N, C-alpha and C positions, 0 to 999 in steps of 0.2 A: 504494499500498500503506499503511496508515494505521502508527502509532506501534505499536497495542497487538501490530499481527500481525509487526511487524518486529523487536519484542522477544523474541516468541515462536519467531521464524525462527532467533535466535541463542540462543537457552535452551541450558545444557548437558544434553548428554540421559546419565543414567546416574547413581553416584555419584563424587562427589568423589574425586580418588586420593590424598587421606592415609585417608578410609576403607576405601581398599582395601587399601592396606600395613597399616594397622592389624588389621585383619582377618585377614590372613596370618600378622601376627607373631603372634595368639593361636593362631590353627589351630596352627602349627608348635612353640609353648610343652605345646600340648594335648598334638601328636603326642608329642614327646620325653619328659614323663611318662608316658606310654600304655606307651614301650618300654621305659624302663631300668626293670630293675626296684629296687627298697627294700632294702640291704641289712642289718641288723640288728647288725652286729658288724665297719660297715666302720670307726668309730670309735674309737680307744682310747679309755677312761674318762678323762671330763673333771676336770680336775684341781681340784675344787671346795674347799672349807675341808675339808669333812669328810675326804675322801679323803688331803691332805696331811697331815692330821692322824693318821690311819689308817698312813700311811707313815712318820711318824716314829714311833709308838709301834714299831710291826715293827721298825726297822732299830734302836732302843733296845734291844731282847730282843736281836735276831739279834748285837746286840755280847758278850752273855753266854751263849746257847744252844749248845749242845753241835755240833758238827758231825756230823751222822749217818751211820750208816752206810752205806757206798753200794757197790757191784759193777755192774763194766760188763755189760753184756746183750749188747750189739750194738756193731759196729765199721765203719763202710763206709770201706775207704780212697779209694776214688772221688770218694765225698763229702768229704773230710773231715770226716765225722759218729761222734758217741760217743752209745750209749745210755746211761743208767746208772739203776738201780734203788734207792731209796729204801722202808722201810719205810712202810706205807698209814697206819700213826699220826705220820709226820711232818709239825711243825705248819708255815707258814709263814714263822718265823722259823728254825727251823732250816734252812728250804731255802732263807734270805738269808744264813745262816752258812757254807751249803755253796757257794752262789755266791761269795762272798768269799774262804774259802780258796779255791776252783779258780784265783780270780787272782792271790792271794797268792802260791801254788805256781809258778804260769805268768811270773810278774816274776821271781821267784828261780829261773827254769830246774831246778825242782823236780818241772813236773807229770809227767813224763814216769817218775815212781818211782809210782806212783798211775794214770795211764790210760797206753794204748798212744800213741804219738806219731801225731800226724794229718799231719806235714809234717817227716819226720826226714830230717836234714841239713841241712833248708833253712839257708840262712845267717843269717834272723832267729829261728830257734827252731824246736824241735821240733814246736810247734802256732800257725805263723806264721798259719792259717788254718785255724778249728774249729770247729765246732758240736757245741755238747754239750747233750743233753736230759736232764733228771730226769723221771722217772715212779714215782709209788707202785704201778699197775697194772700185774701181769704182763703183762697181754694187749698193751700197749702199747707196752712197754719192750723190742723187740724190733727188728729191722734194717727190717723194712717198715714200719712206720710213719714212724722216722727219714729213711727215703728219701722217704714221701711227702713229708715235712716241708722236706727239704733240698731236693727239686725247686722246692717253691714252687706257692703258687695259680694263677698263671697259668699251668702245663702243661694241654694239654689236656686231656681229661677219660681218653681212651683212654690215653696218653701212660704213665700211672702203672703199670697192670699189676696193683694191689692190691685186696686185698678190706677194707684200711683209707681210706675216707673220710677226705680231709684236713683235714676239718671236726670228725670225731669226733679223728684224733689230736691234732689242736691243743687242742683241752678238755683234755686228759688229761695233757698237757705242766703241770709243777709247777714247774720252771725253766727255765731257757733260759738257758744262757752261748756267744757269739759271739765270736770272734778273727778280726781281717783285719788285720794288722800293714803289709801293701800301703796302707791310707789314713788315712791320719796326721791326719786329720780328725776320725777315731772308730775307735781302732785296736780296740776292747774297747768292749761291750756286754751288757748282763743283767738278764732279768727275772724276776719271779715269773710264770706263765701263759705263755703266748706270743704277738708279736706280728711282723707284716711288715709294715715299712715299707713296702716297695716295692710291696704291693697292695695297703695300708692295712687289713688284717685281723687283726683282736686276739681272743683268747680272751677268753671274761666275768672270771677271773682274772688279765686282764693286769694290772702294774704295774713300769713300768721302775724299776730301784734303782742302776744308775749305766752 
């Protein structure tokens, strides 16, 4: 057998393994991109300079803004959730003023004079755990809306038994105040709009305040 015939007999048949592995990786990446939908509201608004300036101006206005009149429209004891209604003409700075006012009342242990207690008799206070939602649209300032929001977006679609979709309720929240005194790292926080860190869903108006 000649040298040429010998080399041809030992020549590797087929693609090099490195090309096969590379092709599989590319194929998996394409498959994943195809099956995972892209959500438009899965990230909070970016903290770029104009937005920070807007927040600073809003907080400055909130210091002198009057606390808007509000009424309790729903109270879900099993969800520790309360719905508040404010007039439609209420500004964002007034919503911020209301959120800070609610925090001050809770810290002074006088919030129960304005709102029904969510954890009455609890050693940590009457609002040791609370979700307070502020609306200016009476259609959403109802028990059904805050039930959907308090359950969260992670629940199966048929679990809600609601005619108000989660996404619609979320976009109509003007302000949100959450309290969990069992969480020592972050016992309370509030925002304009609505955001759910657990699922990464945020309304278009979402702006964290504290």
